[in-house]
Phi, psi and omega in degrees: 000320179297326180298321179294316178298320178299316180294321179295314180295317178299318178298316180295318178296316178298319179297320179296320178295319180292322178294323177295332180273347184283148181262013182298319183276357183275125178238149178293155179295160178301319180296320179297318178295319179295322180296311178300318182299316182292325178293316179294321177298319180301309183287331173295320177295323176297314178305317182278356184056038176265084190293323179294321177294316180299316180292331179289344176276356184248155171289126182301130178085000181280172177302316182293325178298313181289327175295325176295319177297322179294317177299316179300314180295322179296318179294321177298321177294318179298326178294339176289337182252344182212143181279345179234120175236125179241144176235130177234114177245131175232121182231138176234109179277122183252341183213133176236127176240129183247131179234079181069246180264011177236155180207159173238133175242111185248148180180207184232140181216159177223138175230135178230127177241128177232144176211104183061238180274351180277137176212139177217144180215158177209144177209158178156181179280146177201159176238136178251133181264133182236156179228139178278122179240107186067239180257001184239163178256143178225147181278134175237349179188175353281000000 
């Protein structure tokens, strides 16, 4: 009878250790979720060619803000040659590092721009630098 109690207690202790090692209860920090969200919102706005929304995800006057303006101007030029211009951005953030009011969101992305017979694409790993402005995060580079 003692042997059965010993096995039950051993099983319960082992189960507690295994549950402690499991990552089911682990959730990303609120800041990490906000950082990923703003990066995804930015690229969704680029896909939709919603330039004001894309720029609102950036620190005003930053490198990323001006790169967004350059993309917007390029698309406007493409519209002079084609009535349909599409942008497809796909980004997967795999790592977020937070340093106080600054953060890096790193991952892999692909962008495809088409206008009539013209098509251009780029893909690769990249890191986006973010800054906490008030209660929200905004992209400032690269």
